[in-house]
N, C-alpha and C positions, 0 to 999 in steps of 0.2 A: 395564453392562446397556443393551441397545438400547432406544431410545425411539421407534423407527419405528412409526407408526400409532397412537401414544398421544397424546392431546391434553392439554396442560397449560395452564390459563388462569392465566398468571403476570403479568398487567399490569392496571392500573397498579401500580407498586410503592409501598410506603410509604417514607418518608424513611429509616427504619432499614434497610430492605431494599436501597435504593439505595446507602447508605453501605457496607454489607457487600459488595455486588457490586463496587463500585469498588476496595475493598481487596483483592478476590480476583482482580483482573485479572492473569492470568499467561499469558504468551505465550512459547512455546519459540523461541528464536532459531535461525533456519535458517542453516546454513553459516557460523557465526560465525568459526571459525578461518580458513577459506578466504578470507573477505572481508578480515580484518585482515592476513593474510600478503601478499595481492596489493596492498593499498593502500600497504604500506610506510609505516606511520604514523610521523610525526615531530612535531617542534614545529610547530604551525600550527593553522589553524582548519578544521574539518570540519563537514559537514552530514549529519545522519541525517534524510533526507527522509520517512521513515516510522517515526517514533519507537516506536510501539507500547508494549510493556512496558519498553523501554530497553535491550534486550540488546546490540544492535550499538553503541549509544552507550557503554555500560559497557565494552565491549571496546576501543573507540577510546580512551577516557579512560585505561584501564588499560595500553594499549600504550606510551604515552609520557607522561611527566609534563608535557611542554610542549604536549600536545594539548588543544584546546578544541573543544567540540561544540555546534552549534545543532541542536536536535531539533524537528522539525515534525510535527504530527499533527492530524487533523480531529476525533479522538475525545476529548472531555473526560475520559472515564474513563481512557483510555490516558495522557493527560498527567498526571493525578493519580497514577496508579500509577508512572509513570516518575520524577516529581518525588521521590517517597518513596524509590525505589530508588537514585537518583543523588544524593541529598542529600549523601553523604560527599565528593563531588567539588567541592562548593561552587560558586564563581564560574566554574569551568571549563565548566560546563554552563548553557545558556540554552534555554528551551523557547518554542515559538511555536505558538499555536492557529491552524491554517489548512491549506489545501491546498498540496501541494508544487508544483502547477502555477503557483502564485503566488510561487514562491521569490524571484524578483528583487525583488518588493515587500517580502517579509519581510526580506531582507538589507539592502535600502536603508533600511528603518525602523530597523535596528540599526546603520547606518553601516558595513556591511561591503561592501567593493568586490569582493573575490574570495576564494575558499576553496581549500584544498589538496586537498580530496577530498569526494565526495558518495556516500552509500550510499542505495539505495532498495530496500526489500524489499516488493514489490508485492502487491496483492490484499488479501483480507480476513484478519483475524487470527483465531486460534483462539478467544479470548474473545468476539469479535463473532459468530462463527459458532455458538458453543455456547450463547449466551444467547438463549432463545426470545423475549424482549422486544424484541430487535433485528430479528426477522423475516427473517433471512437464510437460514434453513434450513427444510426441510420436515420435519425429524425431530421437531419438537415444535411445537405450535400457538403462534402469536404474532401480533401485529399485522403487517399487510403494510406494513412500514416500509422496511427495508434500507438506511437512510442510515448512512454511517460517522460523520457528524456529526449527531446527532439534534436539534441546536439550530437547524438551518437547512435549507432546500432542500425539494424535492418528494419525497414518500414514494412507494413502489412502487404503493400503491393509487391515489394521485393521478395518477401517470404512466399507469397502465393506463386510468383514467377519461378522461384527456385525449387519448390516441392513438386513432385509428380502427383498423379491422381491419388495413388494409394497413401502416400505420406500425408497429403492434405486431408484425406478422409480420416486418417488416424488422429490428426490434430483435432478435427471436429468432434470425433467420437470421445476421445479421452479428456479433452479440456472443456468441451461443451456438452458432453453427454448427449450428443445428437444421434438419434437412432437412424436417421436417414442420411448419414454422413457420406456414403459413397455416391449416392445420387447427387447430392449437393456439390460434392467435390468435382464431379465430372462437369457439371454446369459451370462452375466457377472457372475451371481450367479451360473450358471451351471459350468462355467469354474473354479470358486472358489471352488466348491464342488469337482472338479476333481484335485485340487491342482495346477491349472494352472492360478493363479492370484497373482503373486508376482512381476512382472515387467511391465514396460510401454508397452513393445511389446505385452505381453499377454493381457493387457487391450484393446489395439487397435485391436488386432486380434478378441477378443470377439465382439467388436462393428461391425467390418466388417462382421462377421458371421451373425449378426443380420440384418444389413441393406444393405450389399453389398459394393463394393469398390467405391471410389470417381469417379465421372465423370471427363473426361479430362478437366483440367483447373478449376475444381470446388474445393470447400473447402473440406478438409479431413473430412469424416463422424465422426471421433472420436473427432473433435475439441470441440463440445458442451459438450460431456461427460467429457473430461478432464477439461474443465472450471468448470463444475458443481461440480465435485468431489473435485477439488482444493479449490473452494469457501467453500464447506462444511467442509473440513479438517481444514481450517484456520479460519472458522467462519467469513469470510470477511464482509458479510452484517450485521451480528450482531455487529461486531466491529464498522462498519461505523455508524450504528444507535446509538450506544453508544456515539460515538464522537459527532454526530450532536445534540444529546440530551443534552450533558453537555457543548457544546461550548458557549451557551448563558450565562452560569454562569462563565466560565473561561476567555472569551474574554472581556476585559474592554470596557465600552462605548466609541465609537469612533474607537475601534480596528476592525480588519477585519479577515474574514475566507475565505480562498481560497482552493478550492477542484478541483482536476483534476481527472475525472473519465474516464473509458475506455470501458464501456458497459452500456446498457440502464438500467439494474437493479440498478447500482450504481447511475447513473445520475438522475433517478426518485426519489430516496431517497434524494439526495442533493437538487434537485429542490423543492421538497415538504417542506423540512426543512427551506430553505431560503425564502420561500414564506410567512413566518410569518412576516407580516408587523409591528407588534408591537415590534418585536425583531430585525429584520434585514432590512437594506436598501440596495437594490441591487446596486452593482457597475457595474455589467454587466447585462443588460436587457435580453440578450440572451447568451447562452454559447459561449465562444470564442473557436476557433479551431486553431491548429498549422498553421503557415504560409506555403505557398507552398514550400519555400526553406527548411524549417525544415522537412516537410513531405518527400521531396526528399532525404534529408540527413539522416533522421531517419524514416524509413517506419512505425515503431511501434507508431509514434506520430499521424498517420492518424486518429485513432479512439478517440483521446484525446479530452475531453471537459472540459473547465475551467469555473467554476462559482465562483464569488467573491461577498461577501456582507459585509457591515459594521454594527457593533453592534450599534443599535439605542441608542440615548441618553436617560438617565433616567430622572425622574422628576426634580432632582436637577440641571441637565444640562440645561433643558428647562428654568429654572429660572435664568440662567446665572452663575451658580456656577461651578467651575472646579471639575471634577471627579477625584478621586484617581485612578491611573492606574499602575499596576505592582509595587505595593508598596514594595514588597520584591524582592531584587535583588540578583542574584548569586554572590558569591565572591570566587575567586581563583579556580573556576571550580571544587570544591570538595564537593558541596552540602551545603556549608556554606552560610548564607544569612546575609544581612544587611538591615535595614529599612531605605529607602531613603525618606520616607514621601511622601506627595502629591506633584504632579508636576503641 
């Protein structure tokens, strides 16, 4: 049943409600089989940079008994759900609370020098989008939060309050590709000045005042604004650029990087990074898309694009020498490590 235009006051939650929500964190894994097939999973250490509900990590661990996975996520709810789902794999799985843009620090803290593959499924997850209390969607009223990690950082309401008209318009234009950004920004700031910018409903209302209601069958006019502000709040493109910048140092020669993007801003960054022929050898010449069956079963997969590239061999490999890969292995899932030497 559609909830568009209906306001639900669902926050703050009680402790019991929060526990129930955490246990109900279910995210459909996008292009699971395509990712595993192109990574060519073997015995080694892998990173799921966007752990979510644990679907890709589960697939990695199931693909080879010698595979170990470090799962990173900013969302405590996602970590709790993934821990329960992946408990049967024991010490082969280690989770980290944090942003994937800080991956070098996370791996260093675990004593891991390099990994055999990295998977990143970008953007917001379905549970985050569908939960009104997270404030990421205009389809139900919620607090104007939008943080992937609700325990830290600036909320959407605070971001809007801090930026002036021009800076907010720049956010809408660059991150939402919104052509009417200046008009929308003025309306949003006017509503904020009047004390009417604390909920998702109020933000959508300000956009509607600026550009008018949606045409019948058209995209809601607030869609680009919500995307832009969410990206800014979570520094999503900055995080992605950081990941792409350090991946060549973290992925061992012969290892692979697989990235699933959901809009052109992300895909352009991934395409540009993986076009470095001295560093990466494309596994997919063009981005893969979800199968027709998956798109029917999970409509949100329709915009997904998967790019995979393999880390090029260094000079020593070109001379026929084996490269050390993932020499530091996790032990007992507690961040302890052991040196397994070269493979």
